N, C-alpha and C positions, 0 to 999 in steps of 0.2 A: 740447285736447290737452295733452301734458306733455313735458318734457325730462328725460331721465335722465342723471345723471353720478355716477360713483363715484370716490372718492379715498381714499387710505390715509395717515393721519398717520405721521410718523416713529416714533411709539411703537407702531404696528401697528393702531390703531383704524381700522376701515373706516367710511366715511361715505358715505351715499347721498343725493344731492340730486334731488328730483323737483319741478321747477318747473311750477306750474299757475297761470299769471298772471291768469286770469279769475275767480277766486273770492276770497272774503274771508278765509278762515281759513288757518292754518298748523298742521300737526301735527308735533310733535317727539317722536320715539319712540326708545327704546333696547331692543334685544333681547339677552339675555344667556344664554349656554349653561349654564343651571343649572336643575335640577328634580329630581323624585323618582327619575329614572333614576340619578342620581349619589349617592343617599343610602344609607347603611347602614340595615339594618332597625331598629337601636336609635335611629337619629336621623331616622326618617321624619318629614317635615313641616318640616324645618329650612329648606328653600328657601322654602316658603310663609311661614314665620315671618319669614324675612329680608325677603321682599317687604313684609310689613306694617311691619317696623321701618325700612325706607328712609324712610318719612315722618316718623319720630321721630328719626332719626339725622342730621339736617341740621346745617349749620355756620352758615349766615347768618341763621337764625331762632332765636329763643329756645326755641320749641317747635312742635309740630304745629299748634297753634291759629293762630299767626302765619303759618305756611306756607299753611294753607288760606284764611286771610283774604286773603293776597296774591294767591292764585289767583282768589278770588271778586271781588276789586277790579278785575281786568282782564277779568272776564267769561269766564274760562277754565274748562276742565274737565281734571282729572287723574285717571288711573286706573293700576292695575297688576294683573297677574295672573301666576299660575304654572301651567305645564303640566308634564307629565312630562319634557319634553325641553328646555324653555327657559322663561325668565321675560321679562316685558316691563313697561316703564314708559312712559306716554304722556301728553303734555299737548297740548291743542288750544286755540289762542288766535286772536283777531283778528290779522290780519297786522301791524297797527301796534304790537302788543305782542310781536313775535317775539323781540327781545332779552331782554325780561323772562321770557318763557316758557322760553327756552333756559337762562337763569341759574337759574331755579327747578328745572328738570329736572336740570341739572348738580349743584345742591346736593343734590337727592334721591339721585342716583346716587353721588355722590362724598363724601358726608358721612361715613358710616361711624362715627358717634358713638353707640354703643348703650349708654345708661345703664341701670343695673339697675332703677331705678324705672319707666322707660318700658317695659322688657321685661315687668315684672310686669303693667302695665296692658294691654299688647298680648296677653299670654298669656291674660288673662281674655276679651278680645274674641275671640280665636281659638277659645277653648273655647265661647263662645256661638255662633260661626259653625258649629262642628262639630255643634251640636245639630240643625241643619237636616237632617243625614244620619243621625240616630239616631232609632229608633222609641220608642214609649212604654215598652218594656222596657229601653231603654238599649243596644240592639244596633245596630251599624253597618249601614246599608242603602243606601249610595251605589252605585247600579248601574253607573255609568260606571267607577269605580275597580275594582269587582268584575270587570267585563268585561276591563279592562286586565290585571289580575293573572292572571285565568284564561287569557287568550290568550298573554301575553308573559312572564310571570314564573313560570309553573308552580307558583304558590302557591295557597293555599286561597281567596284573594280576600277574606279577612276583615279584613285590615289596611288602613285608609284610606291612600291615597297622601299625604295631607296630615298624617298622624300620628294618634295616638290620645291619650287622656288621659295615658297613661304617658309617651309620648315627648315630648309637648309640655311636660309638667310638668318633665321632666329637663333641658331645654335652658337654657343659661346664657349669660352675656355672652361667655365664652371660646369657646364653640361657635359663636356667631353671628359673632364677629370672625374666627375661623379660616375659616369658610365664606365669608364676604365676601371676605377677602383671597385665597382660593384661586380664586374664580370671577370676581370683578369686576376683570378685567385686560383691557387693550386688545385682545389678539388673540381674546378670548372674547366680544367685544361688537360690535354693529353699531348705529351711530347713523343715523337716517333723518330728513331734513327734507322735508316734503311740503306743497305748497300755494303760496300767493302770497308770495314773498320775493325779496329781491335777493341773489343768490348771493355777490357780492363781500363784502357786509357779513356775511352769515351765516358764510362761511368764516373770517372774522376772529374771530367769537365762538366758533366751534368750536375753533379753535386755542388761543384764550385760555382757554376753560373746560375743555377735555378734553385739551389737548396735554401736560399734565404728569402724566397718569395713567400709572402704572407697574405692572410686574408681569408674570409669565409664567405661562401655563397649565401646570400640572404633572400634570393628570389626563386620562384618556381616557374617552370615553363607554362605559360597560359594555354589552356586546351583550345583546340580548333573546333569550330562548329561543324559537325558532320551530318546533322539531320537534313535529309532531302527526300521529298515524297513525289517529285515529278521532275521532268527535264528542265534545266535552266539554260538561259541564253543571255548573251551580252553582245550587243552590236555597237561598234564605234565607227561612225562615218568619218572617212579621212580622204583628202584629195590624193589619189594614187592611181597609177596605171594598173595595179593589181589589187586583188582582194585576198587577204590571208585569213585562214581560220584554223582553230584548234578544236578537235572533238575529243573531249576527255571523259573517261569513265572511271568513277571511283573504284579503287581496287584494294591492293594490299600494302601495308606499311613496310618499311625497311626491315629486312631479315625475317619476314613472315614465313611460315613453313611452306606457303604456296608461291613465294616469290620466284622460284625457279620456273614454275608454270607460267607466271606472268612474263618472264623473260622469253620463254618459248613462244608465247602468243604474240608478243611484240615483234619477234623475228618473223613469224609466219605472216603477219599482216604487213609490216613495213620495215623490216630490219636490214634487208639486203636488196640487191638489184633484181633478184628473182622472186621477191616477196609478192604476195597477192596484190597489194595496192600498187606497187611499182609496175607489175605486169599489166594489170587491168586498167588503172587510171592513167598511167603514163604511156606505156608501150602500145596498148591496144586502142585507147581513146585519144591519146595525145593532148590531154587536158592540162597537164602540169609538167614543170621541169623536174621538180623534186618533191617527193612525198615520203614521210617517215612515220614510224610508230615506235614509241619508247616509253619505259616506265619512269614516273617521277615519284620518289619515295622519301618520306620523312619517318621519324621514329614511331609515330602513331597513326599516320594516314598515308595513302598513296593513290596513284591513278595511272591509267594506261592512256597515253595521249597520242593522237594523230595530228600531224601538222603539215600544212601545205599552203601554196599560194597559186592563184590563177588570174586570168583576165576577168574583168567585171562581167562580160557576157557569158563566161563559162562558169561563173560561181555556182549557179543553181545546178548545172549539169554535174559539176565536180562533187558537190555535196551529195547529190543523188547517187553518184557512182560509189562514193565512200560508204554511204549508208547501205547500199546494196551489198557491199562486201561484209559489213557488220551483220546484216540480217542473214546472209548466207552462212557466215561463221556460226551464228547462234542456232540456225536450223540444222546444219549439216555437220558442224564440228570440223575437225581436220582429218586428213587421211593418214594411214600408217606410214606411207612414204614421206609425207610432210613431217611427221613426228620424228622419223628416223633421221632425215636430212637435217632438220633444225636442231635436233639433239646434238648431232656431231658439230654443227657450226657453233652453237652456244657453248658446248663443252670445250672446243678449241679456243674460243675467245676467252673463256674463264681461265684456262690454263696459261694463256699468254700473259695474264696479269702477273704471273710469277717471274716473268722476264724483265719486269720494270720496277726499279726501286721506288719510283714515285707512285705507281699504281698500288704497290704493296703497302706503302705508307698510308695512302688514302683508305685502302681496304680495312686495315687493322685499326688505324687511328680514329676514323669516323665511327666505326662500330663500337670501339671502346668508349668514345665520348657519348654517343647517343644511347647506348644500351648497357654498357658495362657488363658484358656476359661473364659468367663464371668460366666458361670455356669458349674461346673464339671460334667463329665459323670460318674455317680456312678456305682459300680458293680451291684447293684440291678436294675438300669435302663437298663444297657446292658443285664442283664439276661432277663428282660421283652421283650426287642427288639428281642431276639432269638425266643421267642414264637410267635412273630408277623410276622415272616418271612413267605412269601407265596411261593408256588412252582414256580410261574412265576418270582419272584425276583431271585430265585436260578438259573433258566435257563438263565436269563438275565446276571447274573454275570459270569456264565460258558462261555457264548458266547463272553464276553468281555475279559476274562483272557486267555483262552486256545487257543490262536492263534499262528501260527508259528512265526510271527514277534515280539512276546513277549517272545519267548522261548530262554533260555540260558542253555548251557550244559557244565559242568566242570568235567574233568576226571583227576584223579591222580592215577598212578600205572602202572601195566604192561598191554600192549596191542600191537597189531601189526598193520601195516599200512592198510591191508584189513579191519580189524574190525573197525578201525577208520573211514575209508571211508563209510562203510555200516551203522554205527551208526549215523554219521552226516547226511546221507541221510534220516534217519528216522525222523529227526527233521522237515523236510519240509512236 
């Protein structure tokens, strides 16, 4: 089990302590309210760039080599990532190296020392990273960014959320410093310590390392555009042996009262190897190698997404097979047996979160950053909610989510014009 405590430093930094005394590791993580949602079009990618630069802008190490060597020396792991709504930096160490881990993470977060030479090196690294999402013609084909843009930004979906060659090339030291000072302020950050540690000692380190952080948040999160009256689609032709697509239905935001039902529906449709899509599209028809359904959630919006890839000649058949499952779900709902089986599966997966200090840090840290609830929604509480779901609750959610006017279809790969017309007609 674990013990949850939350404290707020005098400077406004929220700190969550999750004591799990029967394990060996400690996770120290920070969640910062900054991402592509906050970026101007001409500076798209600056939050992701800044995440990279955190490891080069340290104060207590000569360079990133010394930093990474210090982490390796204690057998630790460090990582960072940027999402549209927030960024995170995480270090995991053996509990005997808790103080060292905290000081390293503090140096990464609070360094803010962005040298021009380091920026040029990191710019090249990011440009290499971007090539993962570019086809042989040089066109951007990141399907997740395209789906986000289509659903929530009313844009063409052709601009990567982490920037393109033009925006990345234009960013300079002044831009990164300004972005850092604007968002890396106490009230816009949550620090989470999860695992085997002594709280009295850790509290001392937290105050020593992070207590002098200053600044105030001067920006608000821009709203996403949620109005939609008919199905939307976005096709991107790309030379490939396969055609990938996402079928997304606008649904519920992070921690909505019906999120547990969305989790159940995702599992029924494509959560496991015995799910409807896996059995009918893969096992019976042999159209795909892998097909999944999962929720994508932000603080104020969310969607239920189906993702798969198939050969060009099977694209239309696969789309029809997926849509058949959506229509069947809408008409007939789910069975009592499916509800019972899926409840137990999702219940077990939710409880397993409590076995992982990283999963626990993410659970409480992200919730605190995005929603700042008076009382946190614990994993055990959500697990109990799953067993309280009734069949009429499920049917109500199905009738709310799987409507044509909430449907978004994103296709990347090979297709011809007739198949494009026929598959978009299926969306209605």
